[in-house]
C-alpha positions in Angstrom: 28.2 33.0 14.6 26.8 36.5 14.8 23.1 37.4 15.8 21.9 37.5 12.1 23.3 34.1 11.2 21.9 32.6 14.4 18.5 34.1 13.6 18.7 32.6 10.0 19.6 29.3 11.3 16.6 29.2 13.8 14.2 30.2 11.0 15.5 27.3 8.8 14.9 24.9 11.7 11.4 26.3 12.2 10.7 25.9 8.4 11.9 22.3 8.6 9.4 21.6 11.7 6.6 23.3 9.6 7.4 21.0 6.7 6.4 17.8 8.6 3.8 15.7 7.0 1.4 13.2 8.7 0.1 9.9 7.7 -3.6 9.8 8.7 -5.2 6.5 9.0 -9.0 6.2 8.3 -11.6 3.9 9.9 -13.1 1.0 7.8 -15.6 -1.8 8.4 -13.3 -4.4 6.9 -10.0 -4.7 8.9 -9.7 -6.2 12.3 -8.1 -4.4 15.3 -5.3 -7.1 15.3 -4.5 -6.5 11.6 -4.4 -2.7 12.0 -2.3 -3.1 15.1 0.1 -5.6 13.5 0.4 -3.3 10.5 1.1 -0.1 12.5 3.9 -2.0 14.2 5.2 -3.2 10.8 4.9 0.0 8.7 5.3 2.7 11.3 7.5 1.2 13.9 5.0 1.7 16.6 5.4 -0.3 19.8 2.3 -2.6 20.6 0.7 0.0 23.0 0.9 2.8 20.6 -0.5 0.9 17.8 -3.4 -0.3 19.9 -4.2 3.4 21.0 -4.0 4.4 17.3 -6.5 1.7 16.3 -8.9 2.6 19.1 -8.7 6.3 18.2 -9.2 5.4 14.4 -12.3 3.2 15.5 -14.0 5.8 17.6 -13.1 9.1 16.0 -12.9 7.9 12.4 -9.2 8.9 11.7 -5.9 9.3 13.7 -2.4 10.7 12.8 -0.2 7.7 13.1 3.1 9.1 11.9 4.8 12.4 11.4 7.9 13.2 9.5 9.3 14.2 6.1 7.5 13.2 3.0 10.4 10.9 2.1 10.1 9.0 5.2 6.4 8.8 5.2 5.9 7.8 1.5 7.0 4.1 1.9 5.3 3.8 5.2 2.0 4.9 3.7 2.5 2.6 0.8 2.8 -0.4 3.3 -0.4 0.6 5.1 -2.2 0.8 1.7 -0.8 -2.5 0.6 -2.1 -4.1 3.7 -5.5 -2.9 2.8 -5.7 0.0 5.2 -7.1 3.4 4.3 -4.4 6.1 4.7 -3.0 9.2 3.1 -0.2 11.7 3.7 -1.2 15.2 4.4 
């Protein structure tokens, strides 16, 4: 692999990193901490501690990025959050 090919490969990797999307979870006055935590574990594959930290951040900050990745990976996860009654969107 010559220098130019290596540079192009690195550029493609950087573009893939930049294309990462996020699921942002928003605070509401309806859902309990336990429901939010359980749903994050189910929909986003969080460990309990991570889900609890996200729930606390959402409560006090109003929103929190709960998952990053490709749009194709995040779409079904966000749908699960929405079906569970949480407020979330992919950005």
